[in-house]
C-alpha positions as CSV (number, residue, x, y, z in Angstrom):
1,M,0.0,0.0,0.0
2,Y,3.0,2.3,0.3
3,F,3.2,2.6,-3.5
4,Y,-0.4,3.9,-3.5
5,R,0.4,6.7,-1.1
6,M,3.3,7.9,-3.2
7,I,1.2,8.6,-6.3
8,K,-1.8,10.7,-6.9
9,P,-5.2,8.9,-7.2
10,V,-5.6,10.1,-10.8
11,T,-2.3,8.7,-11.8
12,F,-3.1,5.4,-10.1
13,L,-6.4,5.3,-12.1
14,Y,-4.4,5.7,-15.3
15,I,-1.9,3.0,-14.3
16,I,-4.7,0.5,-13.4
17,T,-6.5,1.3,-16.7
18,I,-3.5,0.5,-18.8
19,V,-2.7,-2.7,-16.8
20,V,-6.3,-3.9,-17.1
21,L,-6.4,-3.1,-20.8
22,I,-3.2,-4.9,-21.6
23,A,-4.3,-7.9,-19.4
24,A,-7.7,-8.0,-21.3
25,V,-5.9,-8.1,-24.7
26,V,-3.5,-10.8,-23.6
27,W,-6.4,-12.8,-22.1
28,E,-8.4,-12.5,-25.3
29,Y,-5.4,-13.7,-27.4
30,Y,-5.0,-16.8,-25.2
31,M,-8.7,-17.5,-25.2
32,Q,-8.7,-17.4,-29.0
33,Q,-5.8,-19.8,-29.0
34,W,-7.7,-22.1,-26.6
35,L,-10.9,-21.9,-28.7
36,S,-9.0,-22.9,-31.8
37,Y,-8.2,-26.3,-30.2
38,Q,-11.9,-26.9,-29.2
39,P,-14.3,-29.0,-31.4
40,N,-15.9,-26.9,-34.1
41,Q,-13.5,-24.0,-33.3
42,G,-15.3,-23.5,-29.9
43,A,-18.7,-22.8,-31.4
44,N,-20.4,-24.3,-28.4
45,V,-18.4,-22.5,-25.8
46,M,-20.2,-19.9,-23.7
47,R,-17.8,-17.0,-23.0
48,V,-18.9,-15.8,-19.6
49,D,-15.6,-14.0,-19.0
50,L,-16.7,-11.3,-21.5
51,F,-19.4,-10.2,-19.1
52,V,-16.7,-9.3,-16.5
53,I,-13.6,-8.2,-18.5
54,W,-15.0,-5.8,-21.1
55,P,-17.4,-3.9,-18.8
56,L,-14.5,-3.4,-16.5
57,V,-12.3,-2.2,-19.3
58,I,-15.0,0.1,-20.7
59,T,-15.7,1.6,-17.2
60,L,-12.0,2.2,-16.5
61,V,-11.4,3.8,-19.9
62,A,-14.5,6.0,-19.6
63,L,-13.4,7.2,-16.1
64,S,-9.9,7.9,-17.4
65,L,-11.2,9.9,-20.3
66,F,-13.6,11.7,-18.1
67,R,-10.7,12.7,-15.8
68,I,-8.5,13.7,-18.7
69,F,-11.1,16.0,-20.4
70,R,-12.3,17.4,-17.1
71,K,-8.7,18.3,-16.1
72,N,-8.1,20.2,-19.4
73,K,-11.3,22.3,-19.0
74,N,-10.1,23.8,-15.7
């Protein structure tokens, strides 16, 4: 937690957003690799992970963009 106290909350939001975005892209790449080994190219696989990952990414990007544009107007 000491690292969190050293940086501003806005900077921490940007760092978390970038880390989650990179992790989501890497996760999607490996899921596509895994799906290619499934029968029928994974046509019968229900991707429940998408209901967690992409709303989180969209929310973090929206918050980051809101903070960037709000800061520039002041």
